[in-house]
C-alpha positions in Angstrom: -74.6 -16.7 -103.4 -72.5 -18.0 -100.6 -68.7 -17.6 -101.0 -65.8 -18.7 -98.8 -62.9 -16.4 -99.1 -59.6 -17.8 -97.9 -56.7 -15.7 -96.4 -53.6 -17.4 -95.0 -50.5 -15.2 -95.2 -49.7 -11.5 -95.1 -50.0 -10.9 -98.9 -53.5 -12.4 -98.9 -55.2 -9.9 -96.6 -54.9 -7.0 -99.0 -56.5 -9.0 -101.7 -59.3 -10.6 -99.7 -60.4 -7.4 -97.9 -61.9 -5.7 -101.0 -63.5 -9.0 -102.2 -65.3 -9.5 -98.9 -66.5 -5.9 -98.9 -67.7 -6.2 -102.5 -69.5 -9.5 -101.8 -71.4 -8.0 -98.8 -72.2 -4.8 -100.7 -73.8 -6.9 -103.5 -75.9 -8.8 -100.9 -74.0 -12.1 -101.0 -73.0 -14.3 -98.1 -69.2 -14.0 -97.5 -67.6 -16.6 -95.2 -64.0 -15.6 -94.2 -61.5 -18.3 -93.4 -58.1 -17.4 -91.9 -55.8 -20.4 -92.1 -53.4 -19.0 -89.6 -50.4 -19.6 -91.9 -49.2 -16.2 -90.5 -50.4 -16.4 -87.0 -48.9 -13.6 -84.8 -50.3 -10.1 -84.3 -47.5 -8.5 -86.2 -47.9 -10.7 -89.3 -51.7 -10.9 -89.5 -53.8 -9.5 -86.6 -52.9 -5.9 -87.3 -54.0 -6.3 -91.0 -57.6 -7.2 -90.0 -57.9 -4.0 -88.1 -56.3 -1.8 -90.7 -58.1 -3.2 -93.7 -61.5 -3.2 -91.9 -61.7 -7.0 -92.3 -64.3 -8.6 -90.1 -63.2 -11.2 -87.6 -62.8 -14.5 -89.5 -65.7 -16.9 -89.3 -63.2 -19.7 -89.0 -59.5 -19.7 -88.0 -57.7 -22.9 -88.7 -54.6 -21.9 -86.6 -52.2 -24.1 -88.6 -49.1 -22.1 -87.6 -45.6 -22.5 -88.9 -44.4 -25.8 -90.4 -42.7 -27.2 -93.5 -44.5 -26.6 -96.9 -45.9 -30.1 -96.9 -46.9 -30.2 -93.3 -48.6 -26.8 -93.5 -50.4 -27.8 -96.7 -51.6 -31.0 -95.1 -52.8 -29.3 -91.9 -54.8 -26.7 -93.9 -56.4 -29.4 -96.0 -57.4 -31.4 -93.0 -58.9 -28.5 -91.2 -60.6 -26.8 -94.2 -62.5 -29.9 -95.4 -65.1 -29.9 -92.6 -65.7 -26.1 -93.1 -66.6 -26.7 -96.8 -68.9 -29.6 -95.9 -70.6 -27.5 -93.2 -71.1 -24.3 -95.1 -71.7 -25.8 -98.6 -70.6 -22.7 -100.5 -71.4 -21.9 -104.1 -67.8 -20.7 -104.5 -64.5 -20.9 -102.7 -62.1 -18.1 -103.6 -58.4 -18.5 -103.1 -55.9 -15.7 -103.8 -52.2 -15.6 -104.7 -49.8 -18.4 -104.3 -49.1 -19.3 -100.7 -49.4 -22.8 -99.2 -52.9 -22.0 -98.0 -53.9 -21.2 -101.5 -52.9 -24.6 -102.8 -54.3 -26.5 -99.8 -57.7 -25.0 -100.0 -57.8 -25.3 -103.8 -57.0 -29.0 -103.6 -59.6 -29.6 -100.9 -62.3 -27.7 -102.8 -61.5 -29.6 -106.0 -61.8 -32.9 -104.2 -65.1 -32.0 -102.6 -66.6 -30.5 -105.7 -68.7 -33.7 -106.6 -70.0 -34.2 -103.1 -70.7 -30.6 -102.1 -71.3 -28.9 -105.5 -68.9 -26.0 -104.7 -66.7 -24.5 -107.3 -63.2 -22.9 -107.1 -62.1 -19.5 -108.2 -58.4 -18.4 -108.2 -57.7 -14.7 -107.9 -54.3 -13.8 -109.5 -54.5 -16.7 -111.9 -52.0 -17.1 -114.7 -49.0 -15.5 -113.1 -45.8 -17.4 -114.0 -42.1 -17.0 -113.0 -41.1 -20.3 -114.6 -38.8 -20.8 -111.7 -39.6 -24.2 -110.3 -37.2 -23.7 -107.3 -39.9 -21.3 -106.0 -42.6 -23.2 -104.0 -45.0 -20.4 -105.1 -44.7 -21.4 -108.7 -45.9 -25.0 -108.0 -48.8 -23.5 -105.9 -49.8 -21.2 -108.7 -49.7 -23.8 -111.5 -51.5 -26.5 -109.6 -54.2 -24.1 -108.3 -54.9 -22.9 -111.8 -55.2 -26.5 -113.1 -57.9 -27.4 -110.6 -59.9 -24.2 -110.6 -63.2 -23.7 -112.3 -62.7 -19.9 -112.8 -59.4 -18.2 -113.4 -59.5 -14.5 -112.5 -56.5 -12.8 -114.0 -54.8 -9.5 -112.9 -53.0 -8.5 -116.2 -52.9 -9.3 -119.9 -49.7 -11.3 -119.6 -51.5 -13.7 -117.2 -54.2 -14.2 -119.8 -51.6 -15.0 -122.4 -49.9 -17.6 -120.0 -53.2 -19.4 -119.5 -53.9 -19.4 -123.3 -50.5 -21.0 -123.8 -51.5 -23.7 -121.3 -54.9 -24.2 -122.9 -56.8 -22.9 -119.8 -58.1 -19.6 -121.2 -61.6 -21.0 -121.7 -61.9 -20.7 -117.9 -60.2 -17.3 -117.6 -61.8 -13.9 -116.9 -59.8 -10.7 -116.8 -60.7 -8.7 -113.7 -57.5 -6.6 -113.0 -55.4 -6.4 -109.8 -57.5 -6.5 -106.7 -54.6 -5.6 -104.4 -54.6 -2.2 -106.1 -58.2 -1.7 -104.8 -56.7 -1.8 -101.3 -53.7 0.4 -102.1 -55.8 3.2 -103.6 -58.4 3.0 -100.8 -55.7 3.1 -98.1 -53.3 5.6 -99.6 -54.8 8.7 -98.0 -54.7 7.2 -94.5 -51.2 5.8 -95.2 -50.0 9.3 -96.0 -51.5 10.6 -92.7 -49.3 8.0 -90.9 -46.2 9.7 -92.3 -43.7 7.0 -91.5 -40.8 9.0 -93.0 -41.4 11.8 -90.5 -41.6 9.2 -87.7 -38.2 7.8 -88.7 -36.7 11.3 -89.3 -35.9 10.6 -93.0 -37.0 13.0 -95.7 -39.4 11.9 -98.4 -37.8 11.0 -101.6 -34.3 10.5 -100.1 -34.2 7.0 -98.6 -34.2 3.5 -100.0 -36.7 1.1 -98.6 -35.8 -2.6 -98.5 -37.8 -5.8 -97.9 -36.0 -9.1 -97.8 -37.5 -12.4 -96.8 -37.3 -15.0 -99.6 -35.6 -18.2 -98.6 -33.3 -18.2 -101.6 -32.0 -14.8 -100.4 -31.9 -15.1 -96.7 -31.4 -18.8 -95.9 -28.0 -19.0 -97.6 -25.1 -17.1 -95.9 -23.4 -16.1 -99.1 -26.5 -14.9 -100.7 -27.5 -12.8 -97.7 -24.0 -11.4 -97.4 -24.1 -10.2 -101.0 -27.3 -8.3 -100.5 -26.3 -6.8 -97.1 -23.0 -5.7 -98.5 -24.8 -3.9 -101.3 -27.1 -2.2 -98.8 -24.1 -1.0 -96.8 -22.8 0.5 -100.1 -26.1 2.3 -100.7 -26.2 3.5 -97.1 -23.0 5.5 -97.7 -25.0 7.9 -99.9 -28.6 7.8 -98.5 -30.6 6.2 -95.6 -31.6 2.6 -96.1 -34.7 1.6 -94.2 -35.1 -2.1 -93.6 -38.3 -3.4 -91.8 -36.7 -6.7 -91.0 -38.5 -10.0 -91.4 -38.0 -12.3 -88.4 -36.4 -14.9 -90.6 -33.9 -12.4 -92.0 -32.9 -11.2 -88.6 -32.5 -14.7 -87.3 -30.3 -15.7 -90.2 -28.2 -12.5 -90.2 -27.4 -13.2 -86.5 -26.8 -17.0 -87.1 -24.5 -16.3 -90.1 -22.5 -13.8 -88.2 -23.6 -10.9 -90.4 -24.9 -8.6 -87.8 -22.2 -6.0 -88.4 -23.6 -5.5 -91.9 -27.0 -4.4 -90.4 -25.4 -1.6 -88.3 -25.2 1.1 -91.0 -28.9 0.4 -91.9 -32.1 1.8 -90.4 -33.3 -1.6 -89.2 -36.9 -1.5 -87.8 -39.4 -4.1 -86.7 -42.0 -5.4 -89.1 -44.7 -2.8 -89.8 -48.4 -2.9 -90.6 -49.9 -2.3 -94.0 -50.5 1.4 -93.8 -47.0 2.0 -92.3 -45.4 0.0 -95.1 -47.5 1.8 -97.7 -46.4 5.1 -96.2 -42.8 4.1 -96.4 -43.1 2.9 -100.0 -44.9 6.0 -101.1 -42.1 8.2 -99.7 -39.1 6.2 -100.9 -36.6 7.3 -103.6 -36.4 3.6 -104.5 -37.6 0.2 -103.2 -35.4 -2.9 -103.2 -37.4 -6.1 -102.7 -37.8 -9.8 -103.2 -41.6 -9.5 -102.7 -44.1 -9.9 -105.5 -46.6 -7.5 -104.1 -44.3 -4.6 -103.7 -43.4 -4.8 -107.4 -47.0 -4.1 -108.1 -47.5 -1.5 -105.5 -44.5 0.6 -106.5 -45.7 0.5 -110.1 -48.9 2.2 -109.1 -47.2 4.6 -106.7 -44.7 5.5 -109.4 -41.7 4.6 -107.2 -38.6 3.0 -108.8 -38.3 -0.6 -107.8 -35.4 -3.1 -108.0 -36.3 -6.8 -107.7 -33.7 -9.0 -106.1 -34.7 -12.2 -107.9 -33.7 -14.1 -111.0 -37.2 -13.9 -112.5 -40.5 -12.3 -111.7 -44.0 -13.6 -112.2 -45.1 -10.0 -112.6 -43.1 -9.0 -115.8 -45.7 -6.4 -116.6 -44.3 -4.3 -113.7 -41.1 -4.0 -115.7 -42.6 -3.5 -119.2 -45.3 -1.0 -118.1 -44.3 0.2 -114.7 -41.3 1.2 -112.6 -39.7 -2.2 -111.8 -36.4 -3.6 -112.9 -34.5 -6.8 -112.0 -31.0 -6.7 -110.6 -28.5 -8.6 -112.7 -28.4 -12.3 -111.8 -26.6 -13.9 -110.0 -26.7 -11.0 -107.5 -23.5 -9.2 -106.7 -22.9 -6.1 -104.5 -21.8 -4.1 -107.6 -24.7 -5.3 -109.7 -27.3 -4.3 -107.0 -25.6 -1.0 -106.4 -25.5 -0.1 -110.1 -29.2 -1.1 -110.6 -30.3 0.9 -107.5 -28.4 4.0 -108.6 -30.0 3.7 -112.1 -33.4 3.3 -110.6 -33.0 6.4 -108.4 -31.7 8.4 -111.3 -34.7 7.4 -113.4 -36.9 9.2 -110.9 -40.5 8.8 -109.8 -43.7 9.0 -111.8 -47.1 10.3 -110.5 -49.4 7.8 -108.7 -51.3 5.9 -111.4 -49.3 7.5 -114.3 -48.0 4.2 -115.7 -50.2 1.3 -114.7 -51.5 -1.8 -116.5 -55.1 -2.1 -117.6 -57.5 -3.0 -114.8 -55.3 -1.7 -111.9 -57.9 0.9 -111.2 -59.4 0.1 -107.8 -62.5 -1.7 -109.1 -61.2 -5.3 -109.5 -63.2 -6.6 -106.6 -66.4 -5.5 -108.2 -65.5 -7.3 -111.4 -64.6 -10.4 -109.4 -68.0 -10.5 -107.7 -69.7 -10.0 -111.1 -67.7 -12.8 -112.6 -68.7 -15.2 -109.8 -72.4 -14.2 -110.0 -72.4 -14.7 -113.8 -71.3 -18.3 -113.3 -73.8 -19.3 -110.7 -76.4 -21.8 -112.0 
């Protein structure tokens, strides 16, 4: 069985790595395509090294652009690869522009090439159509032949949309990477490097356009972080977009009380998450990771496509619309609730074996 696995942006690498490994372990031909949606060493190259991913067989090098331009570039450059390699399956993961672009290309080439499309993390829904990711998720699910779901709520969403006949529950493949990398992440010991004690600091990630591209929205969040920093260290590995906008909006002074550091690699970030008293984030992946780590999480968004992290895990949403007082109160409540043990409260299938189930599902659908 020949399978193209597509990675485009930072969240994809942790999901693709165990799938590629499981494909090779089972004797299948894995073709790795990196679209280059995240193209610098800090945002992608380091992840290949840390996650033991082989060098990509193809790098599309699309770089940064608008959503439509990036999607079009990926489609244009991915088509000849599908025609050349003639895979049995194309696997796309998550909800970034590369996911949608490669999904559409595969669906269009299905009659000519005979390839089929599998979507890992199918069925997740935020129902927030202002998020480009929601469009990417929904359209990718519609054109996929096999929908590989990470959680029971995703199965239910697909059933409501009449797509459950194509769905197979496999669990959360990103947790395969987390559990595999956690011992080495703890050896990195980022809290010690930053001279902050484990269990005392708040870790923050902030990158979503709705939070950082609007001056008022960014000010609200930074003012809340300044308030938290009066009581405990606040560590912020700052996304380039967030730093640029903070400077452009004249909000640099609000960064001064925080422990602002450059973006970090996967193991370093996992080490920081594992040692935090609480994580504040607008990232989808961190909601899942903190649930497995047992670390309280506050999500800085109106909705989440991962509601199971709140019903089963350690995640809670800050009151919307965001205010400094609302964020502060939710963060204090999360810290007071305390941590759980690793794996103590996790959804079904978040057990480190999702990649094996993904490969088995693909193989069972090969003619």
